[in-house]
N, C-alpha and C positions, 0 to 999 in steps of 0.2 A: 351478488347483488351490491348496490352502493344506496346506502339509506341516508337520507338527508333529513335532518329535523330542525325545524327552526320556532322560534316564538311566533303564533298567530294572531289572529284578531279578536277572539273571545278571551274576556277577562273575566277572573275569579276576584272580587273584593269587597271589602264592607265598608260600611258609614257608621263613623262614631256619632252619637248621639249629645251634641253639645247643651242639649235642655237639661240633659241627666248626668252628664260627666263632664268635670270641669277642666281646665286646662291642663292640669299636671297630671291626671289621672289618663287623660286622652294622650299625652304625650310618653306616659309609661307603658300604655298598651301598645305603643307602637315601637317602644323598643324593646319591647318583651316578643313579639311577635316575629318568628324565625321562619321568613318564607323559604330560605334553602333547605331547612329540615322539612318542612312539608313537602316543596318539590322533589326532594329525594323519596319521601316515604310514597309519593303519587306515581314513583320509579318511571320517570320519562314522559309521562302524559303531560307535563307541565314544565315550564319554565319559570323560575323566580321573576315576580315583578319588580320593577323599579318603579315607574308609573304605570299609565293605564295602557300606553303604546310601546310595539317595539323598541327598542332602546336604538336600534340601528337608524330608526327613522328622523328627519330632521326636527320632528315637534315630539321626538322621545327623549329629550335631553334635559332630564331633571336627575336629583340628588335625594337620596333618603339616609337617614342616621344608621349606622350599623347596629345591631344589636347589642344591648349594652344592660343586662337584667341589675346590675348593680347601681346604675344611673337612674333605671326605672324605680328601685326602691327607694333610692333618695327623693325623687318626686312625690312618690306615695308620703312616704314620711313627711315630707314639707306640709302636705295636707291634711297633718296631725294624727296620723295611723302610726299606730304601733304593733308589732309582730305580737300575735296571741300565743299561747303554749300549742296551742294545736296547729300552729306552723300559718296561719293565714292572718293577715292584717285585720285591725279592728279598731273601731275609734265609736265612744261612748255606748258601749255594749253592741256595736252594730258590725258584723263582717263585712268589710270588703268584698262585693259579689257583682259580678257583670252577667247581664244577661244577653244571652247571644241568640239571636232570632235566624232561623235556615229553613230553608227546604231541599228535601231529600234527592237533589240532581246535580248533576255536574260536579260531583264528589265535594259538594259543599257540606254534606253531612259528616264527611270523614273530616275536613278542616275543622267542624265545629270541635270535633272530639279532640284533633289535636291541640288546638288552642286552648281547651280546658286543661291538657298536659300544662301545657307552656304557662298558662296564668296561674296554675295549681303549685309549679316550681319556683314561680315569683312570690307567692303568697297571696293569691287572688283567687276567692273562689268563683264559679262559674253555675249558672243554671241556664236552661235550654227552654226556647219557644221553636218549636217544629211545627211549620204549616205546611200544606198542600200548596197554596197558592199565596206566595207572598205580597203580590201587588193588590189582593183584595184584603190581606190580614195587616202585617207587621210595617208595608210601606205606607199603606194607608192609614194607619192608625198612629205610627210612630212608637210604637209602644215596645221599644228594645232599648237598650244600651249599644250594642255592636249587631249590625244587621248584615249577613251574608247575601252576596246577590251574584249572577254571571250575567253577563252580554257581551255582545259583539260590540267592542269599543271603537273598532276601526273598520266603519263600514266600507268608506269610500277612498281610503287614503289622505284623509282630510280630517283633522281634529274636531271640527266644529260640532258634529254630532253628538259625541260623548260629553264634550264638555257644557254644551247647553241642555242636555238630559240631565245632568247630575249638580253643575253647579251655578247654573244661572237662577236668580231669584224666582220661584215660583213653579220651578222645573218637577217634572213628574217624579225624579229620584232625589230632588233637593228637600228632604224630609228629616235632615238630623239637626238642623238649625244654623248651617254654615251661613255667615253674614259677612261679605268682605266689600266695602264700596270700592276700593280698587280693582278688585276682581271684576266686578260688575261693568264698569268702566271699559277694562281690558276686553270683556266678551263683546261689549257693544264694537268696538273696534275690529275685533276679528270677524264679527259679520259682515262687515263691509271692505275689509281688506282683501286686494286683489294680489298683490306680490305675494308668491308661494313662501319665500324665504321670510319677509315680515309676517306672515301667518304662524309661520313653524317657531316663530322668535316670540309673538304673542302667546301662543298654546304653552309654549314651556314655561313662561312667566306665571299663566293663571295656574296651571297645574303645580307648578312650585309654590303658589300661595297656599293652595288647599293642604299641599303636604305640611308645609311649615306650621300651618293651623292645625294639625291632627286631625283633619275634618274626615279624612278616610284613609284606608290602608289597601294598597293596590296588591294582591297576594300573588297569582300567578297566571300567566298567558298559556293558553292550551296551544301544544304543538302542532305546527302543520308537519307531516311526516309523509316523505314520498320514497318510494324504492325504484 
C-alpha cells in the first residue's frame, strides 16, 4: 500500500476579538499557540497551518512568527500585568483570563483543551463557552475572546470565498472587530482581478495583513489521505 497524505481544504482556525483583547494580548496569544504540538496530538489527521490555504498553493504564501512564550510574556507584562503567586498573570487584582468559545466537532473541543494547557503554561487562565450551534450563539453575539471554528477555506481553488467570508467588512465571520482600510481596498481589487498570478499576490497580501494584525489564528488543515 502507498499512503499519500496532504493538507486539504478544511481549516481549523480561531478569531481573536479585538473589541475585548488589545494588540499586545492578541500578539501574545498567537506567540503561545503551538500548532505543531496540536497537529502532533491529533495524530496525523491535520497538518499545522500557516495561513488558511495549503502553503503549496500560489495564494498560500504567508508567514507567521514562531512560537515564543518568552516574547509573549514580555507583551503581557508591557500591558501592566505581573505574575501572581498562583502562576497566573494579574492586574489590579484581576487574573488575565481568555474566554474560549467552541463547539464539539472537528476536534475543536480537543483544541480548546490543548489551548488551555498552552495558555496556562504561559500564565494565562482560560474559561470555556461550549455551544452546539456556533452560528446562532458566539458568532452571532460576539461574546468571546477567542472563537474556534472550522470551515472549508478553499472551496474552488481560489482564495476569494474565504477572504470575503472572514475579512471583508460586514462579512458573516467578520465578528472579531478586524478593521483595516487597506485590506478592504485590496479585497475590492481581488473581486475584479482576472489574472491568476495577480489574484494570488493580492490574496497573500490580504491574509498577511490579518496575520500581522493578530486578528486570526490559523491552526490546522485536515489532511486528505489516499491509499
